[in-house]
TITIMAR-859463 format. One record per residue (C-alpha): x, y, z. Coordinates in steps of 0.001 Angstrom, whole numbers, padded with zeros to 6 digits, always signed. Layout:
N
XYZ...
END
This chain:
82
+000000+000000+000000+001617+003248-001153+000542+006188+000980+000660+009732-000367+000135+013160+001107-001886+015008-001530-004662+017516-002192-008340+016550-002277-010610+019130-003874-013661+020421-002058-015811+023499-002521-018253+024280-005261-017805+024982-008950-015343+027850-009647-014652+028157-005870-011924+025593-005133-010905+024653-001616-008495+021833-000895-007889+019443+001970-004366+018154+002506-004921+014450+003126-003023+011235+003654-004472+008619+001295-003699+005356-000419-002680+006241-003978-005234+003766-005376-008174+005766-004021-009881+008498-006048-008594+012068-005703-011643+013247-003772-012502+009836-002351-011496+007922+000713-008546+009088+002779-006784+007976+005934-006367+011316+007693-006855+015027+007028-003680+016926+007942-004469+020423+006690-006266+022757+004313-005365+025063+001420-007509+027969+000217-006072+029514-002983-008793+032180-003260-007691+034316-000322-004980+036917-000837-002434+035640+000122-003441+031976-000176-004167+030454+003237-002478+027193+004203-003140+025446+007521-001034+022370+008312-000829+020041+011306+002970+019839+011239+003269+017051+013833+000975+014748+011849+002749+015476+008550+006102+014674+010146+004593+011476+011596+003383+010314+008177+006682+011210+006504+008381+009050+009131+006030+006209+008202+007176+006442+004561+004401+008529+002993+005271+010142-000335+004472+013821-000957+003073+015108-004253+004983+018038-005837+002204+020572-005136+001893+019613-001480+005682+019570-001173+005870+023220-002246+003052+024178+000165+004764+022390+003068+008103+024050+002309+006430+027472+002398+004971+026557+005798+008371+025527+007130+007918+021739+007228+011156+020037+006196+010365+017717+003267+013160+015877+001529
END
C-alpha cells in the first residue's frame, strides 16, 4: 500500500478549496482518505495554508510520499520535506 500526502478538492464549482490528506494512492482524488492533515484555500490573498505539522512529520516518518504541489506548500509553511 503506497501512501501519499496530496490535495483533495472540495468546494463548489469555480470556488476551489483543498484538503491536505493522507491517502492510499489507489483511491480516487476526492474519495477515501486515511487522515486530514491540513487545508489550502487559494482564493484568499495571500493563499491560506493550515497544516498540522506534527501529523505530517509522523506520516513522513512512516514512509508517505508527498506530491509536488503539497511539497511546495509544506516548504512554504516551514515543514522540512526531503
